[in-house]
N, C-alpha and C positions, 0 to 999 in steps of 0.2 A: 612361437613359445619358446621359453627356455629348458634347457633338459631338467629342469626340475618340474616344470610344468607337464614335459611331455611323459616324465616317469609319472607324475600324479595321473595323467590320461589314460598309460599303461594299466597301473594299477586298478582304476575303477572298470578298466577291460576285463582283466584278470577275475576281479570279483564278479562282474556278470556272467563268465564263463560258467559252463557246469562241468567241472574237472573232475575227474578221478579224486577221490578221499575228502572232497569238499563236506560230502556229507556227514562224514564220523569226525571232522577237525571243528575245533571251537572259534577258529581267526584264519583268515588271510594270511599266511607269512612272506611277504611281497619283496621287502629289501630296505637297509638303512645306509645312510652316511653321506657321503659328499658326490651329486650327482657329477659334478665336475672332476673328480679324481681321475688320476690317471693309474692308480692300481684298485684292480677288481679281485676280492676274494668269493671263490664260490664253493658253497659247503653242499652237501647231502642231501638234509631236508631238515624241516624243523623237529624240534624235540618237544617236552611237554611244557616248560618256561615259556617257549618260544610263539607253542600254538594258545597258550592263556595268553599275552600279551602282545599277539601279531607282530612281532618283530624277531629276525634273525640273530642266534650269539645272546641273549640275555640269560643263559643259566650258566652250569657250571661250565661247559664247554666257550664259553663268552667271556668270563673271567680270566680263561687260559690266554686267549685269543689275545686281549687287552693288554696282558701281560710279554705275551711273545711281541706285539705291537711296540710296547713302550720300551722293550730291551733295544728296537734299532729306530728307535725316535721317532714313532707314528702314532697316534692316536685316532678314532671312529671319525672323526673329521677329514682326513688324510686320504680316506679310503672307502670303497664303497663294498656292501657285502649283501650275497644274496644266495640263496640255492636253487639246486636243480629243481627240485619239488616245492612247490608253494602253499603244500598244505601237510600236517603230520601225517605218518602213516601210523595206523593203529600200534602199539606198543613199539615204536622206535623199529618195525622191521625194516627191512631192506626194499627199498622199490622195486616195484617190477617193471619191465620192458616197456608194459604198455603207457604205466604210471611215466615215464621217464619221456617217453615219446608225446605225451598228451600234454605235458608242462613244461620241457624244456623251450616250445618256441616262444615263449615269454621270456626265459633267461635270454633267448638268442637278441628277442628284441631291445632287452637292458641294455645288453651289450652294446649293441648298434646305437644304442642313444647317447650311453657314456661314453664309449669312444677309448677305454681302456688301452695305455698302452703294455701295461704288466695284468697278467691275470696269475692269480696264485690260487691253485685248488688244492681243496681239501678234501683229502681222502680218496677214496678208489673211483668211487664214480663220478664225481666231479672231474677227477684226473682223465678217468677215458673216454667223458664224453666230449670235452675238450681238446684233448689230442684225437680224438677221431673227426676232429673239424665240425662239430656239433652233429654227427650224423649217430643216430641210436644204433642202427644197425652196424656199423663199422666199429663198435665199442668193444667188440667181444675180440677184436683181432690187438688191440690195444694190451701192453703188459699192465702189470696191477703196481701198486704204490710203494711197495717193498722193492720193486728194482729202476722207480722212476724217482722218488721223492728226494729233493737237493739238487737233481739235475735240470737245469735251462734247457730250454728248448724256443728256437723260431719258428712260427708258425704265420704260413700266410692264408689267411681264411677271409673271402668276399673282397682282398685287395685292399686288406688290414692286414698289416704287421703286428705280430702279439708276440711278447714274450711271456712264455707259460713257465711258471716255476711251480711244481708240484710237491705238495709236502704233507706230512700224515696229520688227520683230522684232530685236533686239539682236543675231542674227544677221547680221543686212544689212549692219550696219558692218563686219563682217569682209571680207565681199566687195568692200564699196563705202564705204569711207571718208570719203566726201563726206558722206554720211549722217549721220556724227558729230554734228555741230553741229545738225542739225535733230532728232536725238533727244533732244540734251540740251535743246534749248528748250524742247522738248516736254516732258519729265521734270519743268524748273523749271516750268513751266505746271501741271502735275500736281501738283507740291509746293503751290504758291500755291492751288490749289482746295482741296486737302486742309487747308489754314490756314484757310480762309476757313467752310469744312463746319461 
């Protein structure tokens, strides 16, 4: 089976699992993009639009992400996008530790199937989870996005060498427009990293 088929099988497994938040959500939000992508973007959780359409980053934050991708010459066909949580938390509240613990094994499986070279973490929860080497228990020992954004890190996880690049979640600039310049600069830096890689 190719990566697309393997991801489809995994999506079926996720849909069959009784995960927390499934009962209050409208749709499973598994992921989208190119299964053969070398760049994986990881967000936090689906929002209202994502929940309705069953796809990540289709709302206002998705429009911001599209603009940032275009800024560095990329589009959705060049990358893959997934979230820490596969179902929307009510009222877009922060995920609980237990929700992260039960949802992230599926994210880790997505990462293993896609085999990206670069993981761009969008926001605090994704950054902490990835930099904790996929350990929910170690997340609290990782610094926050304020101190880590725009700083590349190389991580060896299960014999895979990843370039990790944390940035603010695109939704952050909807609530705090002053972050737009920071996020734009971080994406330009990401573009330079990708060109030199």
